[in-house]
N, C-alpha and C positions, 0 to 999 in steps of 0.2 A: 792622545794616545796611537800610536802607529800600530796598525793591524802587523802582527807578525812578518807574514807574507812579503809586505813593503818597505821592512826593516832590512836593507840589505846589510847593513854592519853586522847583524844578528845571524842572518841568513850564510853569510859567508863565514863566519865563526863555526857554525853546525855544521860539521863535513860529514859527521853521520846522520844527518837529516836530510831527507829529500822532500822539499816542500813542492807540491804541486803548483803551478803557473794558472792563474786565472785565464779562463777563455777569453782571451784578448778580443774577439769579433763581438761577444757577448755585451762586452764592457763599453766596446766602442758603439755598438747599437744603441744600448742603454742611454749612451752618453746623447747621442743624436735624438732621442725620443725625449729625453728630459728636456732638452733645448727646444723643442718642439712645444711640448706640453707648455713651459714657461711662455709661450707668445699668448697664449690664450686663458692661461691659469685655471687653477684646480676646480672654481667655479663652476666655470665652461665644461669640463669635464664630467664633474657631478651632473648638471644639468642633462647632459645627452645620455648620461648613464639612466637616469630618471625616464627619460622621455622612450628610450629604447625598451627597456623594461616594463613600463606600463603599457607599451604599444602591445607588446607579446601578451602580458598578464589580461589586458582588456580583450585580446580575442580568444584566449583558454576562457576566462570567466561569463564570456557572452554565449558560448558555444551548446549552451542548455545541457550540461555534463558529458558531451561528446568528448571534450577535453577536460583531463580531471586534475587540478593542482589541490593537493591536501592540506598543504601549508599555509598556517595563518598569515592573512597579507601584511600583518606589522614584521615578520620574520623572513620574507621572501627576499632572495638574493635578486641584487640587480645585474650579479654578472652570470651567474649559472641558473637558467631557468629549467625547472624538471616539472615533467607532467606525464600523465600516463591517458592511455586513450581507453573509453568505457568498454569498447569491444573487445580488447585484449590484446594479447601477444602477436596473432595472426594478421590483425588490423595495424598493429606496428610494424610488422614486417613488410607489409604492402605500403605503408606510408613511407618507409624507408626509401624503399625500391625507387617509389614514384617521386620522392622528394630528390634523390640522386639525379634522375633523369633532368629535373627540372632546374638541375645545377646546384640544390641545396645539400649540402655533405655534412656529415659528420653529426646527425641531429640524434642518433641513438643514446640510450642513457647510458649509466655506468654499467659495467658487466654483474656486478653484484646485486643491482636492484632492478635494472631494465628500465624501460619506460623510454621518455625522449628527454633530448636534454638539447638545449640551446646556449652557446656562449655567447655571453654580448657584452665581452670586453671592449676597450677604446679601440680598436681596431676594427669593430664592426661597423660599418657605415648603417646609418636610419635606413637607408633603400634598401639594405641586407635583410634586417627585420621587416620591412614592409613586404618586401619579397615572401618572406616566410609566411606571416599572417595571410596573407594574399592565398597562397598554396595552402595552406590550411583550412579556411574558408571553403575553398575549391575541392579539396578532399571530402571535407566534410558533406558537403553538398551531394557530391557524386557518389558518395557511400552511406549517406545517412539512411536511404530508402529501404536498406536490409536492416538496418538498426529499427527503425520505426515498426518493419513487419514484425522481427521477432517479438520486439517488447508488447505488440499489439497481440501476437499470438500466445503470450503467458496467460496460464490460467484459463483459459478457452479449451473445453474438450469437446470435441465432437459425440453428439449424442448419439448411443445405437438405438435404431430404430427396433421395437419389440415386433415379434412376429405374432401374428392373429393366428388363436388357435382355430383348429377346422373343427365345428360342432357335427 
């Protein structure tokens, strides 16, 4: 079955209809990419996706709760890795700013849920994920002390000294 947009006999008959022409650049680039993928096979790209996402999830999971991903591992995406920071929004904003200075762009999460998101589509090289995980570890090491101090101080109250009564 020919898609109606490609059935030129029908398109010419329909003088009252205005069909949109598909974006030729998109079709051309998609064709190039499919040809490129065919050289390696789908298994190759699946293995790369697994490797990229494992690198990032391992960095999140080994951060002792500094970075948080609440998604059950069996349901985690290989393409869009979402996570939060235990220190909250202020820390995430600092993370975004420093990440951008380090050349890591667009790591902010979706505007409706916040947090962080890394897109690991086929065009993302392993080196890009390695750069992100290296940055995450550096950021955590440089900013962890404030979190530890904060965590340690919870639950401890300074005792007031009782005044001795004069006799």
